ZAMARGU-4260 file (C-alpha; in steps of 0.2 Angstrom, whole numbers, plus 5000, padded with zeros to 4 digits):
<rodrens>
0) 5472/5529/5340 | 5488/5522/5347 | 5499/5537/5343 | 5513/5543/5354 | 5505/5559/5360
5) 5520/5567/5368 | 5532/5564/5353 | 5518/5570/5341 | 5516/5586/5350 | 5534/5589/5352
10) 5537/5587/5334 | 5523/5599/5330 | 5530/5612/5342 | 5548/5610/5335 | 5542/5612/5317
15) 5531/5627/5322 | 5546/5635/5331 | 5555/5637/5315 | 5543/5650/5309 | 5547/5669/5311
20) 5529/5671/5319 | 5533/5659/5333 | 5550/5667/5336 | 5543/5684/5337 | 5531/5677/5350
25) 5545/5671/5361 | 5557/5686/5363 | 5571/5677/5373 | 5586/5687/5379 | 5602/5685/5369
30) 5616/5673/5374 | 5633/5682/5375 | 5647/5674/5365 | 5657/5673/5382 | 5643/5662/5390
35) 5648/5644/5393 | 5633/5638/5383 | 5639/5647/5368 | 5655/5638/5368 | 5646/5622/5373
40) 5635/5623/5357 | 5651/5627/5347 | 5659/5611/5353 | 5643/5601/5349 | 5643/5608/5332
45) 5661/5603/5329 | 5657/5586/5334 | 5642/5585/5322 | 5629/5584/5336 | 5620/5600/5331
50) 5619/5607/5314 | 5617/5625/5316 | 5604/5634/5306 | 5601/5620/5293 | 5610/5630/5279
55) 5627/5624/5284 | 5631/5639/5294 | 5633/5642/5313 | 5633/5661/5312 | 5646/5663/5324
60) 5649/5681/5320 | 5634/5687/5331 | 5626/5682/5348 | 5613/5668/5347 | 5596/5670/5356
65) 5591/5658/5369 | 5577/5653/5358 | 5589/5648/5344 | 5600/5639/5357 | 5586/5629/5363
70) 5581/5624/5346 | 5599/5617/5343 | 5598/5608/5360 | 5582/5600/5355 | 5589/5593/5340
75) 5604/5587/5350 | 5593/5578/5362 | 5585/5568/5348 | 5602/5562/5342 | 5607/5544/5346
80) 5624/5535/5350 | 5633/5552/5354 | 5649/5551/5364 | 5647/5551/5383 | 5656/5568/5384
85) 5644/5576/5372 | 5629/5568/5380 | 5634/5575/5397 | 5635/5592/5388 | 5618/5590/5381
90) 5611/5586/5398 | 5619/5602/5405 | 5612/5613/5391 | 5595/5605/5393 | 5595/5610/5411
95) 5601/5628/5407 | 5587/5630/5393 | 5573/5620/5402 | 5560/5634/5401 | 5564/5637/5382
100) 5563/5619/5378 | 5547/5617/5387 | 5540/5631/5376 | 5545/5621/5361 | 5536/5605/5369
105) 5553/5596/5372 | 5553/5589/5389 | 5569/5588/5399 | 5569/5576/5414 | 5576/5559/5410
110) 5559/5551/5411 | 5552/5564/5400 | 5565/5563/5387 | 5559/5545/5385 | 5541/5551/5384
115) 5540/5545/5366 | 5541/5528/5373 | 5525/5531/5383 | 5508/5528/5375 | 5491/5533/5381
120) 5475/5524/5375 | 5458/5526/5383 | 5439/5525/5382 | 5424/5535/5387 | 5409/5524/5388
125) 5391/5526/5393 | 5381/5510/5398 | 5363/5508/5402 | 5356/5492/5409 | 5338/5486/5414
130) 5336/5470/5424 | 5319/5463/5426 | 5313/5448/5437 | 5296/5441/5440 | 5298/5441/5459
135) 5306/5454/5470 | 5314/5440/5481 | 5329/5440/5468 | 5333/5459/5472 | 5348/5459/5483
140) 5344/5477/5489 | 5330/5471/5500 | 5319/5485/5493 | 5307/5472/5485 | 5310/5479/5467
145) 5306/5468/5452 | 5318/5478/5441 | 5333/5489/5442 | 5339/5502/5430 | 5357/5509/5430
150) 5366/5522/5420 | 5385/5521/5422 | 5398/5532/5414 | 5416/5525/5413 | 5432/5535/5409
155) 5447/5524/5407 | 5465/5527/5404 | 5478/5514/5399 | 5496/5520/5399 | 5510/5509/5392
160) 5528/5513/5394 | 5543/5503/5387 | 5557/5499/5399 | 5569/5490/5386 | 5568/5479/5371
165) 5559/5465/5381 | 5550/5473/5396 | 5536/5486/5397 | 5524/5492/5411 | 5506/5494/5410
170) 5491/5501/5420 | 5473/5504/5419 | 5464/5519/5428 | 5445/5518/5429 | 5433/5532/5435
175) 5415/5526/5436 | 5400/5537/5439 | 5382/5531/5442 | 5373/5545/5432 | 5356/5542/5440
180) 5363/5546/5457 | 5378/5557/5452 | 5389/5545/5462 | 5403/5533/5459 | 5398/5516/5455
185) 5407/5501/5462 | 5405/5487/5449 | 5412/5474/5460 | 5400/5477/5475 | 5386/5483/5463
190) 5383/5499/5474 | 5385/5517/5472 | 5397/5527/5484 | 5395/5546/5488 | 5410/5552/5479
195) 5417/5549/5462 | 5434/5541/5462 | 5448/5535/5451 | 5454/5517/5454 | 5470/5508/5449
200) 5461/5493/5441 | 5477/5485/5435 | 5496/5488/5435 | 5509/5476/5429 | 5526/5473/5422
205) 5527/5462/5406 | 5542/5453/5398 | 5540/5447/5380 | 5552/5435/5373 | 5551/5422/5359
210) 5536/5411/5363 | 5537/5416/5381 | 5528/5429/5391 | 5529/5434/5409 | 5518/5446/5419
215) 5519/5453/5437 | 5507/5464/5447 | 5488/5466/5447 | 5483/5457/5431 | 5468/5454/5420
220) 5460/5437/5425 | 5451/5430/5410 | 5447/5411/5409 | 5451/5403/5392 | 5434/5404/5385
225) 5433/5423/5385 | 5441/5424/5368 | 5423/5421/5361 | 5407/5431/5364 | 5398/5434/5375
230) 5414/5432/5386 | 5419/5422/5401 | 5409/5410/5411 | 5421/5407/5425 | 5432/5423/5427
235) 5432/5441/5420 | 5440/5452/5433 | 5458/5455/5440 | 5470/5446/5452 | 5486/5451/5460
240) 5501/5439/5457 | 5511/5432/5442 | 5507/5424/5425 | 5519/5415/5413 | 5514/5408/5396
245) 5524/5399/5383 | 5521/5391/5366 | 5515/5397/5350 | 5500/5388/5342 | 5499/5376/5357
250) 5501/5388/5373 | 5502/5384/5391 | 5497/5398/5404 | 5501/5397/5423 | 5494/5409/5435
255) 5496/5411/5454 | 5492/5425/5467 | 5478/5432/5477 | 5460/5437/5472 | 5448/5447/5481
260) 5434/5436/5487 | 5420/5449/5488 | 5410/5438/5476 | 5407/5426/5491 | 5405/5434/5508
265) 5419/5445/5514 | 5433/5456/5508 | 5447/5443/5513 | 5457/5439/5498 | 5457/5421/5492
270) 5473/5411/5486 | 5472/5407/5468 | 5481/5396/5456 | 5476/5392/5437 | 5483/5382/5423
275) 5477/5382/5405 | 5482/5372/5389 | 5476/5380/5373 | 5477/5376/5355 | 5474/5391/5343
280) 5470/5390/5325 | 5455/5388/5314 | 5450/5375/5326 | 5453/5381/5344 | 5452/5370/5359
285) 5458/5371/5377 | 5456/5365/5395 | 5458/5374/5411 | 5460/5370/5430 | 5457/5384/5443
290) 5458/5383/5462 | 5452/5395/5475 | 5456/5394/5494 | 5448/5405/5507 | 5440/5403/5524
295) 5423/5411/5518 | 5421/5398/5504 | 5415/5386/5518 | 5398/5394/5518 | 5395/5388/5500
300) 5404/5372/5498 | 5401/5354/5504 | 5407/5348/5521 | 5413/5366/5525 | 5427/5365/5513
305) 5438/5380/5510 | 5445/5375/5493 | 5435/5377/5477 | 5442/5368/5461 | 5434/5372/5444
310) 5437/5363/5428 | 5434/5371/5411 | 5435/5367/5393 | 5432/5376/5377 | 5430/5372/5358
315) 5428/5383/5343 | 5429/5383/5324 | 5431/5397/5312 | 5421/5393/5296 | 5428/5409/5287
320) 5433/5426/5291 | 5415/5430/5296 | 5407/5415/5304 | 5413/5408/5321 | 5405/5394/5332
325) 5411/5392/5350 | 5406/5382/5365 | 5412/5382/5383 | 5409/5371/5399 | 5414/5373/5417
330) 5411/5362/5433 | 5413/5364/5451 | 5409/5348/5461 | 5409/5355/5479 | 5395/5368/5478
335) 5381/5364/5490 | 5368/5377/5486 | 5353/5366/5485 | 5345/5365/5467 | 5358/5377/5460
340) 5367/5368/5445 | 5385/5365/5448 | 5390/5368/5430 | 5390/5383/5418 | 5391/5383/5399
345) 5388/5393/5384 | 5386/5390/5365 | 5388/5404/5353 | 5387/5409/5335 | 5396/5425/5330
350) 5395/5434/5313 | 5408/5447/5309 | 5412/5461/5322 | 5413/5480/5324 | 5431/5487/5322
355) 5433/5504/5330 | 5444/5511/5316 | 5432/5505/5302 | 5417/5515/5301 | 5402/5505/5296
360) 5409/5488/5302 | 5397/5478/5312 | 5394/5461/5320 | 5381/5451/5329 | 5380/5435/5339
365) 5367/5423/5347 | 5371/5413/5363 | 5363/5400/5374 | 5371/5402/5392 | 5370/5395/5409
370) 5379/5406/5422 | 5378/5395/5438 | 5389/5386/5451 | 5405/5386/5442 | 5404/5404/5438
375) 5414/5415/5451 | 5415/5431/5442 | 5409/5429/5424 | 5405/5441/5410 | 5387/5448/5414
380) 5384/5462/5401 | 5369/5451/5395 | 5365/5435/5405 | 5367/5438/5424 | 5374/5426/5437
385) 5362/5413/5442 | 5352/5413/5425 | 5350/5402/5410 | 5343/5407/5393 | 5346/5416/5376
390) 5357/5431/5374 | 5358/5441/5358 | 5370/5455/5354 | 5376/5467/5341 | 5388/5481/5338
395) 5391/5494/5325 | 5405/5507/5322 | 5395/5523/5319 | 5410/5534/5317 | 5429/5530/5317
400) 5432/5525/5336 | 5414/5527/5341 | 5406/5510/5343 | 5387/5506/5348 | 5383/5490/5357
405) 5367/5482/5362 | 5362/5465/5370 | 5346/5457/5376 | 5344/5442/5387 | 5329/5432/5392
410) 5328/5416/5402 | 5325/5408/5419 | 5331/5414/5436 | 5340/5399/5444 | 5340/5407/5461
415) 5321/5407/5461 | 5321/5388/5460 | 5334/5388/5474 | 5323/5399/5484 | 5308/5388/5480
420) 5299/5401/5470 | 5289/5396/5454 | 5290/5414/5446 | 5307/5412/5437 | 5307/5422/5421
425) 5320/5436/5420 | 5327/5447/5406 | 5340/5461/5404 | 5343/5475/5391 | 5360/5482/5389
430) 5366/5497/5379 | 5383/5505/5377 | 5392/5518/5367 | 5411/5519/5367 | 5422/5533/5362
435) 5440/5526/5360 | 5456/5537/5359
</rodrens>
Protein backbone atom coordinates (compact mmCIF):
# COMPACT_ATOMS: atom_id res chain seq x y z
CA UNK A 1 0.00 0.00 0.00
CA UNK A 2 2.86 2.32 0.75
CA UNK A 3 4.73 1.98 -2.54
CA UNK A 4 6.36 4.95 -4.13
CA UNK A 5 4.02 5.36 -7.07
CA UNK A 6 6.09 7.71 -9.19
CA UNK A 7 9.28 5.62 -9.07
CA UNK A 8 7.32 2.43 -9.78
CA UNK A 9 5.69 3.94 -12.84
CA UNK A 10 8.97 5.40 -14.04
CA UNK A 11 10.71 2.05 -13.75
CA UNK A 12 7.90 0.33 -15.63
CA UNK A 13 8.08 2.83 -18.47
CA UNK A 14 11.88 2.69 -18.73
CA UNK A 15 11.82 -1.09 -18.89
CA UNK A 16 9.02 -1.01 -21.44
CA UNK A 17 10.89 1.56 -23.48
CA UNK A 18 13.64 -0.93 -24.16
CA UNK A 19 11.33 -3.01 -26.36
CA UNK A 20 11.16 -2.51 -30.12
CA UNK A 21 7.40 -2.17 -29.92
CA UNK A 22 7.68 0.91 -27.70
CA UNK A 23 10.43 2.36 -29.87
CA UNK A 24 8.33 1.93 -32.97
CA UNK A 25 5.47 3.76 -31.30
CA UNK A 26 7.69 6.77 -30.58
CA UNK A 27 9.30 7.80 -33.91
CA UNK A 28 11.57 10.62 -32.71
CA UNK A 29 13.74 12.46 -35.21
CA UNK A 30 17.46 11.61 -35.38
CA UNK A 31 20.11 13.60 -33.53
CA UNK A 32 22.94 14.60 -35.92
CA UNK A 33 26.49 13.77 -34.88
CA UNK A 34 27.32 17.47 -34.84
CA UNK A 35 24.54 18.25 -32.33
CA UNK A 36 25.85 19.41 -28.93
CA UNK A 37 23.83 16.73 -27.19
CA UNK A 38 25.62 14.04 -29.17
CA UNK A 39 28.99 15.25 -27.90
CA UNK A 40 27.57 15.66 -24.41
CA UNK A 41 26.46 12.04 -24.21
CA UNK A 42 29.83 10.99 -25.62
CA UNK A 43 31.52 12.86 -22.76
CA UNK A 44 29.21 11.26 -20.17
CA UNK A 45 29.95 7.83 -21.67
CA UNK A 46 33.67 8.52 -21.36
CA UNK A 47 33.16 9.46 -17.70
CA UNK A 48 31.19 6.27 -17.07
CA UNK A 49 27.93 8.11 -16.32
CA UNK A 50 26.06 6.49 -19.23
CA UNK A 51 26.65 3.00 -20.53
CA UNK A 52 25.53 3.20 -24.14
CA UNK A 53 23.35 0.30 -25.24
CA UNK A 54 24.14 -2.10 -22.46
CA UNK A 55 26.31 -4.32 -24.67
CA UNK A 56 29.50 -2.34 -24.13
CA UNK A 57 29.09 -0.30 -27.34
CA UNK A 58 28.11 3.29 -27.99
CA UNK A 59 27.53 2.82 -31.77
CA UNK A 60 29.22 6.06 -32.60
CA UNK A 61 29.35 5.12 -36.26
CA UNK A 62 25.77 6.32 -36.78
CA UNK A 63 23.38 9.02 -35.66
CA UNK A 64 21.43 8.36 -32.46
CA UNK A 65 17.68 8.92 -32.22
CA UNK A 66 16.21 11.30 -29.68
CA UNK A 67 14.45 8.34 -28.13
CA UNK A 68 17.76 6.51 -27.61
CA UNK A 69 19.36 9.68 -26.31
CA UNK A 70 16.56 10.13 -23.79
CA UNK A 71 17.04 6.57 -22.55
CA UNK A 72 20.68 7.30 -21.83
CA UNK A 73 19.83 10.58 -20.10
CA UNK A 74 17.27 8.74 -17.94
CA UNK A 75 19.95 6.30 -16.82
CA UNK A 76 22.32 9.18 -16.11
CA UNK A 77 19.68 10.93 -13.98
CA UNK A 78 19.53 7.84 -11.78
CA UNK A 79 23.25 7.93 -11.07
CA UNK A 80 24.46 9.18 -7.68
CA UNK A 81 27.65 10.96 -6.65
CA UNK A 82 28.59 12.06 -10.16
CA UNK A 83 31.04 14.97 -10.66
CA UNK A 84 29.52 18.45 -10.53
CA UNK A 85 30.44 19.12 -14.17
CA UNK A 86 28.70 15.92 -15.30
CA UNK A 87 25.63 16.71 -13.20
CA UNK A 88 25.34 20.10 -14.88
CA UNK A 89 25.60 18.38 -18.25
CA UNK A 90 22.90 15.86 -17.31
CA UNK A 91 20.59 18.67 -16.20
CA UNK A 92 21.12 20.44 -19.53
CA UNK A 93 20.39 17.23 -21.45
CA UNK A 94 17.28 16.65 -19.34
CA UNK A 95 15.96 20.05 -20.38
CA UNK A 96 16.72 19.32 -24.06
CA UNK A 97 14.95 15.94 -24.01
CA UNK A 98 12.15 16.84 -21.59
CA UNK A 99 9.35 15.65 -23.90
CA UNK A 100 11.02 12.31 -24.58
CA UNK A 101 11.80 11.79 -20.90
CA UNK A 102 8.19 12.49 -20.01
CA UNK A 103 7.13 9.81 -22.51
CA UNK A 104 9.45 7.46 -20.64
CA UNK A 105 7.82 8.41 -17.35
CA UNK A 106 10.97 10.19 -16.16
CA UNK A 107 10.24 13.60 -14.64
CA UNK A 108 12.62 16.44 -15.19
CA UNK A 109 12.22 19.32 -12.73
CA UNK A 110 14.30 19.31 -9.57
CA UNK A 111 11.25 18.54 -7.47
CA UNK A 112 10.11 15.78 -9.79
CA UNK A 113 13.56 14.21 -10.03
CA UNK A 114 13.17 13.58 -6.31
CA UNK A 115 9.62 12.30 -6.73
CA UNK A 116 10.71 8.84 -5.62
CA UNK A 117 10.97 10.46 -2.19
CA UNK A 118 7.26 11.39 -2.27
CA UNK A 119 4.77 8.76 -1.11
CA UNK A 120 1.00 8.87 -1.39
CA UNK A 121 -1.33 6.94 0.88
CA UNK A 122 -5.05 7.35 1.14
CA UNK A 123 -8.45 5.91 1.90
CA UNK A 124 -11.96 6.00 0.52
CA UNK A 125 -14.51 5.35 3.24
CA UNK A 126 -18.27 5.19 3.43
CA UNK A 127 -19.84 5.71 6.87
CA UNK A 128 -23.43 5.25 8.02
CA UNK A 129 -24.63 6.41 11.43
CA UNK A 130 -28.03 6.40 13.12
CA UNK A 131 -28.51 8.28 16.41
CA UNK A 132 -31.68 7.81 18.45
CA UNK A 133 -32.97 9.68 21.51
CA UNK A 134 -36.10 9.23 23.62
CA UNK A 135 -36.77 12.97 23.51
CA UNK A 136 -36.55 15.45 20.68
CA UNK A 137 -35.12 18.10 23.01
CA UNK A 138 -31.64 16.57 22.46
CA UNK A 139 -31.76 17.40 18.73
CA UNK A 140 -29.60 20.48 18.06
CA UNK A 141 -31.30 21.17 14.71
CA UNK A 142 -34.45 22.50 16.39
CA UNK A 143 -36.61 20.32 14.13
CA UNK A 144 -37.83 18.10 16.94
CA UNK A 145 -36.33 14.89 15.59
CA UNK A 146 -35.76 11.94 17.88
CA UNK A 147 -33.33 10.30 15.47
CA UNK A 148 -30.86 11.34 12.82
CA UNK A 149 -29.34 9.22 10.06
CA UNK A 150 -26.30 10.26 8.04
CA UNK A 151 -24.50 8.78 5.02
CA UNK A 152 -21.04 10.23 4.60
CA UNK A 153 -18.40 9.56 1.95
CA UNK A 154 -14.81 10.56 2.65
CA UNK A 155 -11.91 10.59 0.19
CA UNK A 156 -8.57 11.21 1.90
CA UNK A 157 -5.05 11.65 0.54
CA UNK A 158 -1.96 11.66 2.76
CA UNK A 159 1.24 12.67 0.92
CA UNK A 160 4.63 12.39 2.61
CA UNK A 161 7.89 13.82 1.21
CA UNK A 162 11.43 13.43 2.48
CA UNK A 163 13.45 16.61 2.91
CA UNK A 164 16.68 15.06 4.18
CA UNK A 165 17.81 12.24 6.46
CA UNK A 166 15.96 13.68 9.45
CA UNK A 167 13.18 15.92 8.15
CA UNK A 168 10.01 15.20 6.19
CA UNK A 169 6.79 17.03 5.35
CA UNK A 170 3.28 15.61 5.62
CA UNK A 171 -0.27 16.60 4.77
CA UNK A 172 -3.83 15.31 4.88
CA UNK A 173 -6.40 16.32 2.26
CA UNK A 174 -10.04 15.46 3.00
CA UNK A 175 -13.08 15.59 0.73
CA UNK A 176 -16.34 14.88 2.61
CA UNK A 177 -19.74 14.39 1.01
CA UNK A 178 -23.12 13.94 2.71
CA UNK A 179 -24.58 11.33 0.36
CA UNK A 180 -28.16 11.77 1.50
CA UNK A 181 -28.06 15.44 0.44
CA UNK A 182 -25.28 15.18 -2.15
CA UNK A 183 -23.49 17.97 -0.28
CA UNK A 184 -20.23 18.42 1.58
CA UNK A 185 -20.42 17.39 5.23
CA UNK A 186 -18.64 19.52 7.80
CA UNK A 187 -17.77 17.04 10.55
CA UNK A 188 -16.68 19.79 12.95
CA UNK A 189 -19.95 21.74 12.74
CA UNK A 190 -22.08 18.66 11.99
CA UNK A 191 -23.80 20.37 9.06
CA UNK A 192 -23.97 19.97 5.30
CA UNK A 193 -22.84 22.73 2.93
CA UNK A 194 -24.10 23.28 -0.59
CA UNK A 195 -20.86 22.45 -2.39
CA UNK A 196 -18.37 19.62 -2.11
CA UNK A 197 -14.91 20.83 -1.16
CA UNK A 198 -11.44 19.59 -0.38
CA UNK A 199 -9.97 20.75 2.93
CA UNK A 200 -6.37 20.75 4.10
CA UNK A 201 -7.02 18.96 7.36
CA UNK A 202 -3.36 18.75 8.37
CA UNK A 203 0.04 19.95 7.12
CA UNK A 204 3.25 19.73 9.11
CA UNK A 205 7.02 19.36 9.00
CA UNK A 206 8.54 16.63 11.16
CA UNK A 207 12.09 16.11 12.38
CA UNK A 208 13.12 12.68 13.68
CA UNK A 209 16.29 12.21 15.71
CA UNK A 210 17.37 9.53 18.18
CA UNK A 211 14.68 9.47 20.87
CA UNK A 212 13.63 12.99 19.88
CA UNK A 213 10.85 14.19 17.57
CA UNK A 214 9.59 17.65 16.65
CA UNK A 215 6.53 18.67 14.59
CA UNK A 216 5.54 22.10 13.30
CA UNK A 217 2.30 23.09 11.52
CA UNK A 218 -1.30 21.92 11.68
CA UNK A 219 -1.02 18.71 13.66
CA UNK A 220 -3.02 15.76 14.89
CA UNK A 221 -4.29 16.36 18.40
CA UNK A 222 -4.89 13.08 20.24
CA UNK A 223 -4.88 12.87 24.01
CA UNK A 224 -2.75 10.05 25.41
CA UNK A 225 -5.54 7.52 26.01
CA UNK A 226 -6.38 7.42 22.28
CA UNK A 227 -3.90 4.56 21.74
CA UNK A 228 -6.66 2.21 22.98
CA UNK A 229 -10.15 1.62 21.60
CA UNK A 230 -12.65 3.15 21.21
CA UNK A 231 -10.38 6.23 21.14
CA UNK A 232 -9.89 9.52 22.94
CA UNK A 233 -12.12 10.87 25.71
CA UNK A 234 -10.51 14.35 25.67
CA UNK A 235 -9.13 15.33 22.24
CA UNK A 236 -9.45 13.76 18.79
CA UNK A 237 -8.94 16.60 16.31
CA UNK A 238 -6.23 19.04 15.08
CA UNK A 239 -4.42 22.10 16.39
CA UNK A 240 -1.97 24.58 14.84
CA UNK A 241 1.35 24.93 16.59
CA UNK A 242 4.34 22.84 17.68
CA UNK A 243 4.94 19.49 19.35
CA UNK A 244 8.13 18.00 20.79
CA UNK A 245 8.53 14.54 22.28
CA UNK A 246 11.56 12.79 23.70
CA UNK A 247 12.36 9.53 25.37
CA UNK A 248 11.93 5.89 24.43
CA UNK A 249 9.98 3.66 26.80
CA UNK A 250 9.28 6.64 29.07
CA UNK A 251 8.25 9.49 26.80
CA UNK A 252 7.48 13.16 27.40
CA UNK A 253 5.31 15.10 24.93
CA UNK A 254 4.83 18.89 24.96
CA UNK A 255 2.38 20.80 22.74
CA UNK A 256 1.51 24.47 22.30
CA UNK A 257 -0.52 26.41 19.77
CA UNK A 258 -4.04 27.39 18.80
CA UNK A 259 -7.19 25.30 18.54
CA UNK A 260 -10.43 26.29 16.84
CA UNK A 261 -13.07 26.65 19.54
CA UNK A 262 -16.16 25.85 17.47
CA UNK A 263 -16.77 23.12 20.05
CA UNK A 264 -17.87 25.89 22.43
CA UNK A 265 -19.70 28.91 21.02
CA UNK A 266 -17.69 30.70 18.33
CA UNK A 267 -15.02 30.32 15.69
CA UNK A 268 -12.45 32.23 17.75
CA UNK A 269 -9.35 30.09 18.26
CA UNK A 270 -8.35 29.12 21.78
CA UNK A 271 -4.79 29.15 23.07
CA UNK A 272 -3.73 25.60 23.89
CA UNK A 273 -0.93 23.95 25.89
CA UNK A 274 -0.53 20.29 26.71
CA UNK A 275 1.98 18.05 28.52
CA UNK A 276 2.00 14.25 28.73
CA UNK A 277 4.18 11.70 30.48
CA UNK A 278 3.71 8.19 29.12
CA UNK A 279 5.34 4.82 29.81
CA UNK A 280 4.93 2.26 27.03
CA UNK A 281 5.40 -1.45 27.51
CA UNK A 282 3.35 -4.50 28.36
CA UNK A 283 2.05 -2.29 31.15
CA UNK A 284 1.20 1.17 29.79
CA UNK A 285 0.55 4.14 32.05
CA UNK A 286 0.46 7.89 31.65
CA UNK A 287 -0.78 11.25 32.87
CA UNK A 288 -1.60 14.42 30.96
CA UNK A 289 -2.39 18.05 31.60
CA UNK A 290 -4.17 20.23 29.01
CA UNK A 291 -5.06 23.91 29.16
CA UNK A 292 -7.42 25.94 26.94
CA UNK A 293 -7.84 29.70 27.10
CA UNK A 294 -10.51 31.61 25.14
CA UNK A 295 -13.06 34.33 25.85
CA UNK A 296 -16.02 32.18 24.82
CA UNK A 297 -15.17 29.60 27.51
CA UNK A 298 -16.67 31.99 30.07
CA UNK A 299 -20.17 30.80 29.12
CA UNK A 300 -19.50 27.27 30.39
CA UNK A 301 -17.03 27.75 33.27
CA UNK A 302 -17.56 28.85 36.87
CA UNK A 303 -17.08 32.50 37.80
CA UNK A 304 -16.90 33.46 34.12
CA UNK A 305 -13.41 32.02 33.87
CA UNK A 306 -11.77 31.92 30.45
CA UNK A 307 -9.25 29.15 31.18
CA UNK A 308 -10.22 25.48 31.18
CA UNK A 309 -7.68 23.02 32.69
CA UNK A 310 -8.14 19.29 32.12
CA UNK A 311 -6.32 16.46 33.89
CA UNK A 312 -6.15 12.98 32.40
CA UNK A 313 -4.72 9.57 33.28
CA UNK A 314 -4.58 6.22 31.53
CA UNK A 315 -3.57 2.67 32.43
CA UNK A 316 -3.48 -0.49 30.31
CA UNK A 317 -2.13 -4.03 30.35
CA UNK A 318 -1.49 -6.40 27.45
CA UNK A 319 -2.04 -10.01 28.55
CA UNK A 320 -0.76 -11.47 25.26
CA UNK A 321 -0.72 -10.55 21.59
CA UNK A 322 -4.53 -10.79 21.43
CA UNK A 323 -5.93 -9.46 24.73
CA UNK A 324 -5.69 -5.85 25.90
CA UNK A 325 -7.37 -4.17 28.87
CA UNK A 326 -7.31 -0.37 29.16
CA UNK A 327 -8.83 2.44 31.16
CA UNK A 328 -8.78 6.25 31.04
CA UNK A 329 -10.05 9.08 33.23
CA UNK A 330 -10.28 12.86 32.72
CA UNK A 331 -11.52 15.70 34.93
CA UNK A 332 -12.20 19.42 34.49
CA UNK A 333 -13.06 21.15 37.75
CA UNK A 334 -14.42 24.49 36.50
CA UNK A 335 -17.38 23.25 34.44
CA UNK A 336 -20.69 24.76 35.62
CA UNK A 337 -23.33 22.99 33.49
CA UNK A 338 -25.68 22.07 36.33
CA UNK A 339 -25.92 18.28 36.68
CA UNK A 340 -23.51 17.54 33.83
CA UNK A 341 -20.66 15.39 35.27
CA UNK A 342 -17.26 17.08 35.32
CA UNK A 343 -15.44 13.82 34.61
CA UNK A 344 -15.11 11.55 31.59
CA UNK A 345 -13.88 7.95 31.61
CA UNK A 346 -13.81 4.65 29.76
CA UNK A 347 -12.85 1.04 30.48
CA UNK A 348 -12.24 -1.23 27.47
CA UNK A 349 -11.37 -4.84 26.69
CA UNK A 350 -9.99 -5.45 23.20
CA UNK A 351 -9.46 -8.75 21.40
CA UNK A 352 -7.24 -8.90 18.32
CA UNK A 353 -7.81 -6.30 15.57
CA UNK A 354 -8.22 -6.19 11.80
CA UNK A 355 -5.03 -5.54 9.79
CA UNK A 356 -5.75 -3.96 6.38
CA UNK A 357 -3.07 -6.04 4.59
CA UNK A 358 -4.17 -9.33 6.19
CA UNK A 359 -7.32 -10.75 4.62
CA UNK A 360 -9.53 -12.46 7.18
CA UNK A 361 -8.05 -10.71 10.22
CA UNK A 362 -10.57 -9.32 12.68
CA UNK A 363 -11.02 -7.75 16.07
CA UNK A 364 -13.64 -6.78 18.63
CA UNK A 365 -13.98 -4.72 21.79
CA UNK A 366 -16.43 -3.81 24.52
CA UNK A 367 -16.23 -0.53 26.44
CA UNK A 368 -18.08 1.34 29.14
CA UNK A 369 -17.80 5.08 28.47
CA UNK A 370 -18.85 8.42 29.91
CA UNK A 371 -18.26 11.33 27.53
CA UNK A 372 -19.04 14.37 29.66
CA UNK A 373 -17.58 17.62 31.03
CA UNK A 374 -13.88 16.84 30.54
CA UNK A 375 -14.42 15.87 26.89
CA UNK A 376 -13.70 18.75 24.51
CA UNK A 377 -13.49 16.92 21.17
CA UNK A 378 -13.52 13.15 21.90
CA UNK A 379 -13.80 10.16 19.58
CA UNK A 380 -17.54 9.77 18.98
CA UNK A 381 -17.92 7.04 16.37
CA UNK A 382 -19.88 5.12 18.99
CA UNK A 383 -20.74 6.91 22.23
CA UNK A 384 -21.75 10.54 21.65
CA UNK A 385 -20.79 13.61 23.65
CA UNK A 386 -22.94 13.95 26.77
CA UNK A 387 -23.72 10.23 27.08
CA UNK A 388 -22.86 7.27 29.32
CA UNK A 389 -23.24 3.60 28.49
CA UNK A 390 -21.87 0.49 26.78
CA UNK A 391 -20.19 0.55 23.38
CA UNK A 392 -19.28 -2.59 21.42
CA UNK A 393 -17.41 -2.74 18.13
CA UNK A 394 -15.85 -5.10 15.62
CA UNK A 395 -13.83 -4.91 12.41
CA UNK A 396 -12.95 -7.41 9.68
CA UNK A 397 -10.63 -7.35 6.66
CA UNK A 398 -12.84 -8.59 3.85
CA UNK A 399 -10.16 -8.33 1.15
CA UNK A 400 -6.60 -6.98 1.29
CA UNK A 401 -6.91 -3.26 2.17
CA UNK A 402 -10.72 -3.45 2.45
CA UNK A 403 -11.91 -3.22 6.08
CA UNK A 404 -15.46 -3.37 7.45
CA UNK A 405 -16.26 -1.85 10.86
CA UNK A 406 -19.41 -1.78 12.99
CA UNK A 407 -20.21 -0.23 16.38
CA UNK A 408 -23.24 -0.07 18.62
CA UNK A 409 -23.78 2.17 21.65
CA UNK A 410 -26.63 2.15 24.13
CA UNK A 411 -26.88 4.24 27.28
CA UNK A 412 -28.14 7.41 28.93
CA UNK A 413 -28.34 10.93 27.58
CA UNK A 414 -26.66 13.11 30.20
CA UNK A 415 -28.00 16.27 28.57
CA UNK A 416 -31.55 15.10 29.34
CA UNK A 417 -30.82 15.19 33.06
CA UNK A 418 -29.20 18.61 32.64
CA UNK A 419 -32.37 19.83 30.89
CA UNK A 420 -34.61 18.27 33.56
CA UNK A 421 -36.05 15.58 31.24
CA UNK A 422 -36.76 12.07 32.52
CA UNK A 423 -36.55 10.40 29.11
CA UNK A 424 -32.82 9.78 28.92
CA UNK A 425 -32.30 6.61 26.81
CA UNK A 426 -30.15 6.91 23.70
CA UNK A 427 -28.47 4.61 21.18
CA UNK A 428 -26.30 4.78 18.09
CA UNK A 429 -25.48 2.47 15.18
CA UNK A 430 -22.23 2.99 13.25
CA UNK A 431 -21.05 1.20 10.10
CA UNK A 432 -18.07 1.86 7.86
CA UNK A 433 -16.25 0.31 4.90
CA UNK A 434 -12.72 1.53 4.12
CA UNK A 435 -10.66 1.06 0.95
CA UNK A 436 -6.97 1.75 1.67
CA UNK A 437 -4.44 2.52 -1.04
